[in-house]
N, CA, C and O atoms as CSV, one atom per row, in Angstrom:
chain,resi,resn,atom,element,x,y,z
A,1,MET,N,N,106.817,102.363,66.629
A,1,MET,CA,C,105.116,102.537,67.076
A,1,MET,C,C,104.175,101.468,67.967
A,1,MET,O,O,104.440,100.353,67.517
A,2,ALA,N,N,103.272,101.358,68.949
A,2,ALA,CA,C,103.288,100.729,69.482
A,2,ALA,C,C,102.511,99.905,69.730
A,2,ALA,O,O,102.328,100.196,70.912
A,3,ALA,N,N,101.569,98.662,69.463
A,3,ALA,CA,C,100.161,98.199,69.003
A,3,ALA,C,C,99.149,98.578,70.244
A,3,ALA,O,O,99.090,98.529,71.473
A,4,SER,N,N,98.329,99.025,68.991
A,4,SER,CA,C,97.482,98.813,69.748
A,4,SER,C,C,96.131,97.956,70.131
A,4,SER,O,O,95.781,97.105,69.313
A,5,ASN,N,N,95.315,98.139,71.386
A,5,ASN,CA,C,94.586,97.357,71.944
A,5,ASN,C,C,93.329,96.990,71.099
A,5,ASN,O,O,92.495,97.873,70.903
A,6,LYS,N,N,93.134,95.682,70.563
A,6,LYS,CA,C,91.855,95.569,70.125
A,6,LYS,C,C,90.281,94.950,70.446
A,6,LYS,O,O,89.353,94.542,69.749
A,7,THR,N,N,90.540,95.126,71.948
A,7,THR,CA,C,89.550,94.892,72.815
A,7,THR,C,C,89.382,96.035,73.590
A,7,THR,O,O,89.870,96.354,74.675
A,8,VAL,N,N,88.268,96.836,72.517
A,8,VAL,CA,C,88.296,98.852,73.027
A,8,VAL,C,C,87.022,98.460,73.360
A,8,VAL,O,O,86.455,97.544,72.766
A,9,GLU,N,N,86.285,99.379,74.699
A,9,GLU,CA,C,84.756,99.582,75.173
A,9,GLU,C,C,83.944,100.277,73.757
A,9,GLU,O,O,84.123,101.454,73.440
A,10,SER,N,N,83.216,99.523,73.137
A,10,SER,CA,C,82.073,100.649,71.866
A,10,SER,C,C,81.208,100.944,72.415
A,10,SER,O,O,81.256,101.061,73.639
A,11,ASP,N,N,80.131,101.165,71.731
A,11,ASP,CA,C,78.698,101.602,72.348
A,11,ASP,C,C,78.142,100.684,71.180
A,11,ASP,O,O,77.321,101.388,70.591
A,12,ALA,N,N,78.197,99.606,70.652
A,12,ALA,CA,C,77.161,98.837,70.291
A,12,ALA,C,C,76.486,97.710,71.413
A,12,ALA,O,O,77.202,97.218,72.285
A,13,SER,N,N,75.201,97.402,71.304
A,13,SER,CA,C,74.160,96.889,71.886
A,13,SER,C,C,74.742,95.507,72.937
A,13,SER,O,O,75.070,94.447,72.403
A,14,VAL,N,N,74.777,95.601,73.700
A,14,VAL,CA,C,75.009,94.542,74.360
A,14,VAL,C,C,73.401,93.313,73.908
A,14,VAL,O,O,73.075,92.147,73.688
A,15,GLU,N,N,73.010,94.423,73.994
A,15,GLU,CA,C,71.692,93.332,73.564
A,15,GLU,C,C,71.208,92.752,72.383
A,15,GLU,O,O,70.373,91.873,72.166
A,16,ASP,N,N,71.966,93.487,71.628
A,16,ASP,CA,C,72.034,93.019,70.127
A,16,ASP,C,C,72.770,91.523,70.578
A,16,ASP,O,O,72.385,90.359,70.697
A,17,PHE,N,N,74.170,92.334,70.767
A,17,PHE,CA,C,74.907,91.170,70.549
A,17,PHE,C,C,74.319,89.462,71.282
A,17,PHE,O,O,74.471,88.385,70.704
A,18,LEU,N,N,73.724,89.637,72.509
A,18,LEU,CA,C,73.067,88.537,72.846
A,18,LEU,C,C,72.315,87.717,72.359
A,18,LEU,O,O,72.238,86.489,72.384
A,19,ALA,N,N,71.566,88.804,71.748
A,19,ALA,CA,C,70.617,88.085,71.097
A,19,ALA,C,C,70.651,87.088,69.758
A,19,ALA,O,O,69.737,86.531,69.150
A,20,ARG,N,N,72.360,87.102,69.523
A,20,ARG,CA,C,73.247,86.366,68.371
A,20,ARG,C,C,73.692,85.409,68.946
A,20,ARG,O,O,73.908,84.428,68.234
A,21,VAL,N,N,73.990,85.301,70.354
A,21,VAL,CA,C,74.559,84.003,70.696
A,21,VAL,C,C,73.841,83.151,70.545
A,21,VAL,O,O,72.628,83.073,70.350
A,22,GLU,N,N,75.363,81.837,70.729
A,22,GLU,CA,C,73.943,80.706,70.580
A,22,GLU,C,C,74.895,79.456,71.272
A,22,GLU,O,O,76.116,79.335,71.171
A,23,PRO,N,N,73.868,78.501,72.061
A,23,PRO,CA,C,72.980,78.148,72.068
A,23,PRO,C,C,72.174,79.214,72.512
A,23,PRO,O,O,72.465,80.409,72.466
A,24,THR,N,N,70.864,78.565,73.064
A,24,THR,CA,C,69.857,79.513,73.325
A,24,THR,C,C,70.426,79.820,75.148
A,24,THR,O,O,70.712,80.856,75.747
A,25,GLU,N,N,70.392,78.299,75.581
A,25,GLU,CA,C,71.116,78.066,76.950
A,25,GLU,C,C,72.156,79.336,77.564
A,25,GLU,O,O,71.988,79.899,78.646
A,26,ARG,N,N,73.297,79.630,76.549
A,26,ARG,CA,C,74.297,80.003,76.709
A,26,ARG,C,C,73.687,81.483,76.487
A,26,ARG,O,O,73.724,82.183,77.499
A,27,ALA,N,N,73.345,81.848,75.774
A,27,ALA,CA,C,72.327,83.302,76.026
A,27,ALA,C,C,72.052,83.815,77.613
A,27,ALA,O,O,72.424,84.773,78.289
A,28,ALA,N,N,71.196,82.646,77.821
A,28,ALA,CA,C,70.213,82.521,79.187
A,28,ALA,C,C,71.744,82.626,79.772
A,28,ALA,O,O,72.075,83.791,79.991
A,29,ASP,N,N,72.390,81.986,79.964
A,29,ASP,CA,C,73.810,82.021,81.388
A,29,ASP,C,C,74.477,83.209,81.086
A,29,ASP,O,O,75.457,83.428,81.798
A,30,ALA,N,N,74.115,84.369,79.885
A,30,ALA,CA,C,74.364,85.060,79.985
A,30,ALA,C,C,74.297,87.015,80.705
A,30,ALA,O,O,74.930,88.014,81.047
A,31,HIS,N,N,72.749,86.251,80.485
A,31,HIS,CA,C,71.938,87.145,80.698
A,31,HIS,C,C,71.674,87.193,82.259
A,31,HIS,O,O,71.020,87.971,82.954
A,32,ALA,N,N,72.527,85.921,82.585
A,32,ALA,CA,C,72.088,85.725,84.526
A,32,ALA,C,C,73.490,86.384,85.064
A,32,ALA,O,O,73.463,86.749,86.240
A,33,LEU,N,N,74.928,86.611,84.214
A,33,LEU,CA,C,75.985,86.532,84.640
A,33,LEU,C,C,75.720,88.285,84.471
A,33,LEU,O,O,76.610,88.805,85.144
A,34,ILE,N,N,74.850,89.377,83.840
A,34,ILE,CA,C,74.804,90.305,83.264
A,34,ILE,C,C,74.071,90.523,85.018
A,34,ILE,O,O,74.404,91.362,85.854
A,35,ASP,N,N,73.246,89.684,85.106
A,35,ASP,CA,C,72.834,90.021,86.418
A,35,ASP,C,C,73.651,90.009,87.439
A,35,ASP,O,O,73.762,91.062,88.068
A,36,VAL,N,N,74.307,89.011,87.799
A,36,VAL,CA,C,75.381,88.945,88.808
A,36,VAL,C,C,76.582,89.999,88.672
A,36,VAL,O,O,76.916,90.623,89.679
A,37,MET,N,N,77.213,90.205,87.501
A,37,MET,CA,C,77.834,91.647,87.753
A,37,MET,C,C,77.254,92.960,88.056
A,37,MET,O,O,77.846,93.723,88.820
A,38,ARG,N,N,75.954,93.330,87.418
A,38,ARG,CA,C,75.620,94.311,87.323
A,38,ARG,C,C,75.300,94.503,89.565
A,38,ARG,O,O,75.032,95.633,89.972
A,39,GLN,N,N,75.376,93.557,90.407
A,39,GLN,CA,C,74.858,93.556,90.854
A,39,GLN,C,C,76.194,94.214,91.601
A,39,GLN,O,O,76.411,95.355,92.008
A,40,VAL,N,N,77.112,92.820,91.604
A,40,VAL,CA,C,78.475,93.185,91.994
A,40,VAL,C,C,78.831,94.878,91.934
A,40,VAL,O,O,79.009,95.592,92.920
A,41,SER,N,N,78.874,95.258,90.660
A,41,SER,CA,C,79.527,96.644,90.408
A,41,SER,C,C,78.496,97.853,90.623
A,41,SER,O,O,78.668,98.900,91.246
A,42,GLY,N,N,77.599,97.488,90.063
A,42,GLY,CA,C,77.056,98.840,90.044
A,42,GLY,C,C,76.618,99.765,88.732
A,42,GLY,O,O,76.088,100.861,88.548
A,43,LEU,N,N,77.125,98.734,87.973
A,43,LEU,CA,C,77.202,99.357,86.830
A,43,LEU,C,C,76.566,98.686,85.551
A,43,LEU,O,O,76.338,97.490,85.730
A,44,GLU,N,N,76.155,99.263,84.052
A,44,GLU,CA,C,75.546,98.098,83.398
A,44,GLU,C,C,76.692,97.833,82.249
A,44,GLU,O,O,77.589,98.637,81.998
A,45,PRO,N,N,76.548,96.845,81.738
A,45,PRO,CA,C,77.852,96.329,80.947
A,45,PRO,C,C,77.689,97.245,79.739
A,45,PRO,O,O,77.080,98.314,79.746
A,46,LYS,N,N,78.234,96.758,78.830
A,46,LYS,CA,C,79.527,97.280,78.276
A,46,LYS,C,C,80.098,96.244,77.234
A,46,LYS,O,O,80.891,95.356,77.548
A,47,LEU,N,N,79.615,96.448,75.966
A,47,LEU,CA,C,80.409,95.712,74.788
A,47,LEU,C,C,81.708,96.201,74.525
A,47,LEU,O,O,81.852,97.363,74.145
A,48,TRP,N,N,82.919,95.245,74.728
A,48,TRP,CA,C,84.488,95.185,74.607
A,48,TRP,C,C,84.510,94.225,73.429
A,48,TRP,O,O,84.003,93.104,73.457
A,49,GLY,N,N,85.387,94.970,71.991
A,49,GLY,CA,C,85.493,94.653,71.170
A,49,GLY,C,C,84.507,93.964,70.365
A,49,GLY,O,O,83.905,94.716,69.598
A,50,PRO,N,N,84.108,92.506,70.318
A,50,PRO,CA,C,82.828,91.946,69.604
A,50,PRO,C,C,82.502,90.952,70.469
A,50,PRO,O,O,81.909,90.029,69.910
A,51,SER,N,N,82.683,90.808,71.660
A,51,SER,CA,C,81.971,89.449,71.997
A,51,SER,C,C,82.657,89.437,73.103
A,51,SER,O,O,83.019,88.339,73.527
A,52,ILE,N,N,82.980,90.567,73.788
A,52,ILE,CA,C,82.965,90.552,75.770
A,52,ILE,C,C,82.323,91.718,76.624
A,52,ILE,O,O,82.672,92.896,76.697
A,53,VAL,N,N,81.205,91.002,77.297
A,53,VAL,CA,C,80.678,91.754,78.044
A,53,VAL,C,C,81.412,92.372,79.346
A,53,VAL,O,O,81.681,91.559,80.230
A,54,GLY,N,N,81.689,93.438,79.513
A,54,GLY,CA,C,81.982,93.942,80.256
A,54,GLY,C,C,82.072,94.650,81.663
A,54,GLY,O,O,80.841,94.660,81.680
A,55,PHE,N,N,82.329,95.115,82.589
A,55,PHE,CA,C,81.485,96.191,84.289
A,55,PHE,C,C,82.988,97.200,84.496
A,55,PHE,O,O,84.030,96.841,85.045
A,56,GLY,N,N,82.809,97.990,84.124
A,56,GLY,CA,C,83.949,98.994,85.264
A,56,GLY,C,C,84.967,98.781,83.353
A,56,GLY,O,O,84.797,98.173,82.297
A,57,SER,N,N,86.137,99.902,84.076
A,57,SER,CA,C,86.965,100.144,83.618
A,57,SER,C,C,88.233,100.252,84.241
A,57,SER,O,O,88.313,101.199,85.024
A,58,VAL,N,N,89.451,99.409,84.093
A,58,VAL,CA,C,91.124,99.562,84.582
A,58,VAL,C,C,91.622,100.519,83.599
A,58,VAL,O,O,90.988,100.584,82.545
A,59,HIS,N,N,92.672,101.298,83.753
A,59,HIS,CA,C,93.935,101.868,83.232
A,59,HIS,C,C,94.920,100.737,84.052
A,59,HIS,O,O,94.711,100.523,85.245
A,60,TYR,N,N,96.103,99.972,83.254
A,60,TYR,CA,C,97.081,98.869,83.751
A,60,TYR,C,C,97.946,99.813,82.455
A,60,TYR,O,O,97.339,100.320,81.512
A,61,ARG,N,N,99.469,99.914,82.647
A,61,ARG,CA,C,100.597,100.027,82.394
A,61,ARG,C,C,101.761,98.726,83.095
A,61,ARG,O,O,102.104,98.587,84.269
A,62,TYR,N,N,102.179,97.876,81.822
A,62,TYR,CA,C,102.806,97.398,82.046
A,62,TYR,C,C,104.555,97.597,82.596
A,62,TYR,O,O,104.919,98.768,82.712
A,63,GLU,N,N,105.205,96.909,82.799
A,63,GLU,CA,C,106.679,97.706,82.711
A,63,GLU,C,C,107.652,97.443,81.339
A,63,GLU,O,O,108.802,97.812,81.100
A,64,SER,N,N,106.693,96.652,80.556
A,64,SER,CA,C,107.485,97.184,78.775
A,64,SER,C,C,106.901,98.784,78.679
A,64,SER,O,O,107.780,99.268,77.966
A,65,GLY,N,N,105.908,99.952,78.976
A,65,GLY,CA,C,105.456,100.678,79.172
A,65,GLY,C,C,103.846,100.445,77.643
A,65,GLY,O,O,103.201,101.379,77.167
A,66,ARG,N,N,103.712,99.183,77.349
A,66,ARG,CA,C,102.497,99.268,76.667
A,66,ARG,C,C,101.580,99.146,77.835
A,66,ARG,O,O,101.539,98.344,78.767
A,67,GLU,N,N,100.716,100.381,77.446
A,67,GLU,CA,C,99.085,100.347,78.375
A,67,GLU,C,C,97.949,100.119,77.708
A,67,GLU,O,O,97.905,99.584,76.599
A,68,GLY,N,N,96.677,100.638,78.556
A,68,GLY,CA,C,95.624,100.742,77.942
A,68,GLY,C,C,94.692,100.362,79.118
A,68,GLY,O,O,94.884,100.221,80.326
A,69,ASP,N,N,93.564,100.243,78.278
A,69,ASP,CA,C,92.318,99.940,79.505
A,69,ASP,C,C,91.502,98.574,79.264
A,69,ASP,O,O,91.261,98.122,78.144
A,70,THR,N,N,91.157,98.052,80.339
A,70,THR,CA,C,90.411,96.712,80.443
A,70,THR,C,C,89.057,96.515,81.240
A,70,THR,O,O,89.073,96.726,82.452
A,71,PRO,N,N,88.226,96.235,80.799
A,71,PRO,CA,C,87.220,96.045,81.652
A,71,PRO,C,C,87.713,95.738,82.860
A,71,PRO,O,O,88.912,95.470,82.934
A,72,ALA,N,N,86.659,95.709,84.378
A,72,ALA,CA,C,87.155,95.623,85.148
A,72,ALA,C,C,86.615,93.652,85.915
A,72,ALA,O,O,87.173,92.956,86.764
A,73,ILE,N,N,85.846,93.510,85.405
A,73,ILE,CA,C,85.250,92.275,85.596
A,73,ILE,C,C,84.327,92.199,83.838
A,73,ILE,O,O,83.578,92.958,83.222
A,74,ALA,N,N,85.005,90.670,83.565
A,74,ALA,CA,C,84.092,90.679,81.960
A,74,ALA,C,C,83.865,89.064,81.582
A,74,ALA,O,O,84.369,88.119,82.190
A,75,PHE,N,N,83.352,89.020,80.910
A,75,PHE,CA,C,82.860,87.451,80.014
A,75,PHE,C,C,82.743,87.728,79.252
A,75,PHE,O,O,82.523,88.902,78.954
A,76,ALA,N,N,82.852,86.477,78.244
A,76,ALA,CA,C,82.146,86.053,76.640
A,76,ALA,C,C,81.151,84.746,76.414
A,76,ALA,O,O,81.620,83.643,76.133
A,77,PRO,N,N,80.304,84.886,76.504
A,77,PRO,CA,C,79.798,83.446,76.030
A,77,PRO,C,C,79.873,82.913,74.700
A,77,PRO,O,O,79.156,83.082,73.714
A,78,ARG,N,N,81.020,82.154,74.920
A,78,ARG,CA,C,82.151,81.437,73.582
A,78,ARG,C,C,80.575,80.217,73.251
A,78,ARG,O,O,79.610,79.964,73.972
A,79,LYS,N,N,80.842,79.869,72.271
A,79,LYS,CA,C,79.644,78.530,72.114
A,79,LYS,C,C,80.024,77.193,72.150
A,79,LYS,O,O,79.346,76.239,71.767
A,80,ALA,N,N,81.018,77.172,72.579
A,80,ALA,CA,C,81.549,75.745,73.742
A,80,ALA,C,C,81.233,75.999,75.205
A,80,ALA,O,O,80.754,75.034,75.800
A,81,GLU,N,N,81.472,77.490,76.124
A,81,GLU,CA,C,81.123,77.600,77.282
A,81,GLU,C,C,81.754,79.201,77.429
A,81,GLU,O,O,82.503,79.857,76.705
A,82,LEU,N,N,81.162,79.449,78.555
A,82,LEU,CA,C,81.138,81.113,78.806
A,82,LEU,C,C,82.481,81.255,79.574
A,82,LEU,O,O,82.860,80.446,80.421
A,83,VAL,N,N,83.345,82.665,79.091
A,83,VAL,CA,C,84.486,82.589,79.517
A,83,VAL,C,C,84.498,83.636,80.568
A,83,VAL,O,O,84.147,84.792,80.328
A,84,LEU,N,N,84.810,83.325,81.469
A,84,LEU,CA,C,84.787,84.760,82.550
A,84,LEU,C,C,86.537,85.099,82.690
A,84,LEU,O,O,87.554,84.411,82.768
A,85,TYR,N,N,86.190,86.668,82.667
A,85,TYR,CA,C,87.972,87.490,82.766
A,85,TYR,C,C,87.692,87.794,84.220
A,85,TYR,O,O,86.888,88.722,84.307
A,86,VAL,N,N,88.097,87.310,85.425
A,86,VAL,CA,C,88.080,87.266,86.880
A,86,VAL,C,C,88.942,87.044,87.778
A,86,VAL,O,O,88.864,86.834,88.989
A,87,GLY,N,N,90.251,87.154,86.638
A,87,GLY,CA,C,91.853,86.686,87.256
A,87,GLY,C,C,92.028,85.372,87.845
A,87,GLY,O,O,93.085,85.140,88.431
A,88,ALA,N,N,91.248,84.600,87.777
A,88,ALA,CA,C,90.851,83.261,88.294
A,88,ALA,C,C,92.443,82.615,89.221
A,88,ALA,O,O,92.364,81.887,90.211
A,89,SER,N,N,93.848,83.118,88.573
A,89,SER,CA,C,95.222,82.645,89.401
A,89,SER,C,C,95.380,83.207,90.272
A,89,SER,O,O,96.008,82.667,91.182
A,90,THR,N,N,94.790,84.858,90.473
A,90,THR,CA,C,95.156,85.076,91.785
A,90,THR,C,C,94.355,83.776,93.169
A,90,THR,O,O,93.400,83.007,93.285
A,91,PRO,N,N,95.518,84.258,93.921
A,91,PRO,CA,C,95.475,83.598,95.227
A,91,PRO,C,C,93.937,83.822,96.102
A,91,PRO,O,O,93.420,82.844,96.642
A,92,ASN,N,N,93.471,84.802,96.153
A,92,ASN,CA,C,91.787,84.518,96.549
A,92,ASN,C,C,90.960,84.052,96.330
A,92,ASN,O,O,90.111,83.646,97.124
A,93,ILE,N,N,90.968,83.933,94.598
A,93,ILE,CA,C,89.670,83.740,93.998
A,93,ILE,C,C,89.950,82.364,93.980
A,93,ILE,O,O,89.020,81.661,94.376
A,94,ALA,N,N,91.548,81.460,93.433
A,94,ALA,CA,C,92.008,80.481,93.776
A,94,ALA,C,C,91.773,79.762,94.675
A,94,ALA,O,O,91.746,78.564,94.392
A,95,ALA,N,N,91.597,80.023,95.619
A,95,ALA,CA,C,91.121,79.614,97.503
A,95,ALA,C,C,89.742,79.309,96.884
A,95,ALA,O,O,89.484,78.136,96.614
A,96,LEU,N,N,88.779,80.339,96.623
A,96,LEU,CA,C,87.423,79.457,96.492
A,96,LEU,C,C,87.047,78.530,95.133
A,96,LEU,O,O,86.081,77.772,95.223
A,97,LEU,N,N,87.800,78.590,93.895
A,97,LEU,CA,C,87.599,77.948,93.092
A,97,LEU,C,C,87.041,76.052,93.380
A,97,LEU,O,O,86.542,75.337,92.511
A,98,PRO,N,N,87.305,75.688,94.689
A,98,PRO,CA,C,87.343,74.091,95.167
A,98,PRO,C,C,85.759,74.442,95.327
A,98,PRO,O,O,85.032,73.601,94.798
A,99,GLY,N,N,85.227,75.309,95.830
A,99,GLY,CA,C,83.836,75.072,96.446
A,99,GLY,C,C,82.763,75.397,95.191
A,99,GLY,O,O,81.544,75.336,95.353
A,100,LEU,N,N,83.585,75.854,93.552
A,100,LEU,CA,C,82.564,75.980,92.983
A,100,LEU,C,C,81.991,75.353,92.177
A,100,LEU,O,O,81.216,75.904,91.396
A,101,GLY,N,N,82.311,73.533,92.146
A,101,GLY,CA,C,81.171,72.856,91.461
A,101,GLY,C,C,82.411,73.087,89.397
A,101,GLY,O,O,83.540,73.568,89.295
A,102,LYS,N,N,81.562,72.546,88.308
A,102,LYS,CA,C,82.228,72.015,87.414
A,102,LYS,C,C,82.738,73.100,86.987
A,102,LYS,O,O,82.027,74.088,87.167
A,103,HIS,N,N,84.369,73.379,86.152
A,103,HIS,CA,C,85.172,74.854,85.830
A,103,HIS,C,C,86.324,74.125,85.333
A,103,HIS,O,O,86.426,72.974,85.758
A,104,ARG,N,N,87.259,74.557,84.489
A,104,ARG,CA,C,88.184,74.806,84.444
A,104,ARG,C,C,88.968,76.483,84.328
A,104,ARG,O,O,88.298,77.436,83.929
A,105,THR,N,N,90.041,76.601,84.624
A,105,THR,CA,C,90.319,77.629,84.375
A,105,THR,C,C,91.924,77.524,83.397
A,105,THR,O,O,92.390,76.513,82.872
A,106,GLY,N,N,92.582,79.121,83.402
A,106,GLY,CA,C,93.466,79.141,82.182
A,106,GLY,C,C,94.180,80.079,82.674
A,106,GLY,O,O,94.121,79.946,83.896
A,107,LYS,N,N,95.195,81.461,82.254
A,107,LYS,CA,C,95.664,81.713,82.782
A,107,LYS,C,C,95.020,83.077,84.143
A,107,LYS,O,O,95.234,83.323,85.330
A,108,GLY,N,N,94.314,83.536,83.208
A,108,GLY,CA,C,93.737,84.416,84.713
A,108,GLY,C,C,92.385,83.865,83.899
A,108,GLY,O,O,91.716,84.857,84.186
A,109,CYS,N,N,91.630,83.201,83.251
A,109,CYS,CA,C,89.805,82.974,83.160
A,109,CYS,C,C,89.382,81.494,83.399
A,109,CYS,O,O,89.988,80.464,83.102
A,110,LEU,N,N,88.205,81.658,84.000
A,110,LEU,CA,C,87.011,80.629,84.446
A,110,LEU,C,C,86.318,80.096,83.247
A,110,LEU,O,O,85.463,80.688,82.589
A,111,TYR,N,N,86.857,78.735,83.016
A,111,TYR,CA,C,85.751,78.528,82.086
A,111,TYR,C,C,85.021,77.540,82.995
A,111,TYR,O,O,85.512,76.794,83.842
A,112,VAL,N,N,83.057,77.779,82.446
A,112,VAL,CA,C,82.123,77.070,82.642
A,112,VAL,C,C,81.090,77.062,81.358
A,112,VAL,O,O,80.804,77.992,80.604
A,113,LYS,N,N,80.611,75.658,81.362
A,113,LYS,CA,C,80.321,75.256,80.848
A,113,LYS,C,C,78.514,75.998,80.753
A,113,LYS,O,O,77.980,76.833,80.023
A,114,ARG,N,N,78.043,75.122,81.948
A,114,ARG,CA,C,76.719,75.822,82.622
A,114,ARG,C,C,76.901,76.472,83.452
A,114,ARG,O,O,78.042,76.395,83.907
A,115,LEU,N,N,75.765,77.650,84.258
A,115,LEU,CA,C,75.585,78.078,85.167
A,115,LEU,C,C,75.098,76.874,85.538
A,115,LEU,O,O,75.844,76.606,86.481
A,116,ALA,N,N,74.413,76.048,85.440
A,116,ALA,CA,C,73.681,75.075,86.433
A,116,ALA,C,C,74.510,74.148,87.092
A,116,ALA,O,O,74.149,73.447,88.037
A,117,ASP,N,N,75.669,74.155,86.557
A,117,ASP,CA,C,76.739,73.327,87.091
A,117,ASP,C,C,77.587,73.618,88.000
A,117,ASP,O,O,78.555,73.040,88.495
A,118,VAL,N,N,77.062,74.632,88.151
A,118,VAL,CA,C,78.259,75.853,89.327
A,118,VAL,C,C,77.198,75.818,90.795
A,118,VAL,O,O,76.096,75.286,90.927
A,119,ASP,N,N,78.067,76.644,91.839
A,119,ASP,CA,C,77.364,76.984,93.099
A,119,ASP,C,C,76.901,78.438,92.728
A,119,ASP,O,O,77.711,79.288,92.355
A,120,ALA,N,N,75.572,78.677,92.848
A,120,ALA,CA,C,75.860,80.394,92.458
A,120,ALA,C,C,75.772,81.041,93.543
A,120,ALA,O,O,74.998,81.970,93.315
A,121,ALA,N,N,76.144,81.087,94.662
A,121,ALA,CA,C,76.663,82.072,95.637
A,121,ALA,C,C,78.306,82.014,95.179
A,121,ALA,O,O,78.793,82.995,94.616
A,122,VAL,N,N,79.103,80.835,95.448
A,122,VAL,CA,C,80.300,80.842,94.795
A,122,VAL,C,C,80.899,81.628,93.678
A,122,VAL,O,O,82.019,82.133,93.755
A,123,LEU,N,N,80.102,81.717,92.618
A,123,LEU,CA,C,80.054,82.275,91.928
A,123,LEU,C,C,80.209,83.889,91.781
A,123,LEU,O,O,80.868,84.691,91.119
A,124,THR,N,N,79.090,83.885,92.909
A,124,THR,CA,C,79.047,85.371,93.046
A,124,THR,C,C,80.025,85.818,93.823
A,124,THR,O,O,80.673,86.839,93.592
A,125,GLU,N,N,80.153,85.182,94.644
A,125,GLU,CA,C,81.753,85.519,96.018
A,125,GLU,C,C,83.020,85.867,95.051
A,125,GLU,O,O,83.822,86.789,95.204
A,126,ILE,N,N,82.999,85.152,94.293
A,126,ILE,CA,C,84.037,84.969,92.842
A,126,ILE,C,C,84.548,86.512,92.189
A,126,ILE,O,O,85.597,87.156,92.166
A,127,VAL,N,N,82.887,86.709,91.592
A,127,VAL,CA,C,82.489,88.086,90.946
A,127,VAL,C,C,82.812,89.015,91.563
A,127,VAL,O,O,83.310,89.948,90.933
A,128,GLN,N,N,82.644,89.143,93.192
A,128,GLN,CA,C,82.373,90.230,93.802
A,128,GLN,C,C,84.289,90.533,93.971
A,128,GLN,O,O,84.903,91.448,93.422
A,129,THR,N,N,84.884,89.452,94.891
A,129,THR,CA,C,86.186,89.533,95.048
A,129,THR,C,C,87.022,89.983,93.583
A,129,THR,O,O,87.827,90.906,93.462
A,130,ALA,N,N,86.579,89.074,92.589
A,130,ALA,CA,C,87.554,89.944,91.432
A,130,ALA,C,C,87.254,91.463,91.098
A,130,ALA,O,O,88.120,92.117,90.517
A,131,TRP,N,N,86.038,92.041,91.457
A,131,TRP,CA,C,85.856,93.551,91.622
A,131,TRP,C,C,86.510,93.727,92.403
A,131,TRP,O,O,87.185,94.735,92.194
A,132,ASP,N,N,86.733,93.209,93.379
A,132,ASP,CA,C,87.359,93.791,94.555
A,132,ASP,C,C,89.046,94.077,93.860
A,132,ASP,O,O,89.353,95.253,93.667
A,133,ASN,N,N,89.970,93.087,93.547
A,133,ASN,CA,C,90.688,93.289,93.642
A,133,ASN,C,C,91.445,94.140,92.591
A,133,ASN,O,O,92.665,94.304,92.550
A,134,ARG,N,N,89.952,94.966,91.236
A,134,ARG,CA,C,90.833,95.132,90.427
A,134,ARG,C,C,90.581,96.397,90.548
A,134,ARG,O,O,91.258,97.270,90.006
A,135,ILE,N,N,89.665,96.588,91.211
A,135,ILE,CA,C,89.169,98.443,91.914
A,135,ILE,C,C,90.206,98.804,92.795
A,135,ILE,O,O,90.675,99.940,92.742
A,136,ALA,N,N,90.811,97.576,93.979
A,136,ALA,CA,C,91.531,97.757,94.698
A,136,ALA,C,C,93.072,98.523,94.233
A,136,ALA,O,O,93.629,99.597,94.459
A,137,SER,N,N,93.413,97.058,93.324
A,137,SER,CA,C,94.774,97.646,91.986
A,137,SER,C,C,94.569,98.861,90.619
A,137,SER,O,O,95.169,98.882,89.544
A,138,ALA,N,N,93.539,99.775,91.119
A,138,ALA,CA,C,93.432,100.664,90.214
A,138,ALA,C,C,93.601,102.088,90.660
A,138,ALA,O,O,94.098,103.050,90.074
A,139,ALA,N,N,92.872,101.932,92.254
A,139,ALA,CA,C,93.439,103.166,92.966
A,139,ALA,C,C,94.576,103.429,93.374
A,139,ALA,O,O,94.799,104.506,93.927
């Protein structure tokens, strides 16, 4: 039997979740990210799992046969930093990272301690590019 995905879209309140985010600066940054992602996607945020704020949904299927749904763009306001699920390792997004400001990357994630440390226009371009990448790949 295939393992089921633990991170699925829920009906839980995004606002209730954000009210519990600490420190308060992280919660303020989360609200600002929602504004950017809402503007880019034209959609309202949904909570995925207990702590990921996502916009849109794309279906994926791996060669192994595993499949599921994931948000097109998303972020998680962790205690230490914001984690943006934007496909940071894709070439067209990686090309934008030098102009972003203070950040680090993981496999596909972008990590930012404070939005004040990054260029807002570059961040918006990264989110837009991530959205375009995911929507194009789902088509």
